[in-house]
C-alpha positions, 0 to 999 in steps of 0.5 A, spaced: 953 857 544 952 864 547 952 871 545 959 872 548 962 866 544 959 869 537 962 876 539 969 873 541 969 869 535 967 875 530 973 879 533 977 873 533 976 871 526 977 877 523 970 879 523 972 886 527 977 888 523 973 887 517 968 892 520 973 897 522 976 897 515 969 897 511 967 903 516 974 907 515 974 906 507 967 908 506 968 915 505 974 913 500 970 908 496 964 914 496 970 919 493 972 914 488 965 913 486 964 920 485 970 921 481 968 915 477 961 919 475 965 925 474 969 922 469 964 919 466 960 925 466 966 929 462 967 923 457 960 924 455 960 932 455 966 931 450 963 927 446 957 930 446 960 937 444 964 933 438 958 931 435 955 938 436 961 941 432 960 936 427 952 937 426 954 945 426 959 944 421 955 940 417 949 944 417 953 950 415 955 946 409 948 944 407 946 952 408 952 954 403 950 948 398 943 951 398 945 958 398 949 956 391 943 952 388 938 958 390 943 963 386 943 958 380 936 957 380 935 965 380 940 965 374 937 960 370 930 963 371 933 970 369 936 966 362 929 963 361 925 969 361 931 973 356 930 967 351 922 967 352 923 975 350 927 973 344 922 968 342 916 972 343 919 978 339 920 973 334 913 970 334 916 964 336 911 959 340 914 955 346 911 950 351 908 953 357 910 951 364 904 946 365 906 943 358 912 940 361 911 939 368 913 932 369 910 932 376 903 931 373 
C-alpha cells in the first residue's frame, strides 16, 4: 500500500470530512469552553458574595451583642461600687476581688 492509497482511503472513508469538521468547529468548541468557564466563575462569585454577606451580618450581630454585654458589665460594676460605698459607710467588711476570684 502506497501513500496515495492511504490518502484515498482516508478521504474515501470519511476521514477528510472529520478533519474539515474538526477545523470548522474548533472556534465554536473554544467559545463553548470559554462560556462554560465564565458561567462557573460567575456562579463561584455569587456563592462567595452570599458567604461574605452572611459573615458580615454575623459579625455585625456579634458586635451588637458585645456592645450590649459591655454596657451590662459597666452598669454592674457601677452598682457594685455603690453597694461597696454603702458597706464602707456602715463599717461592714466584704470580700475583696482577690478573695472571690475563681480563676486562681
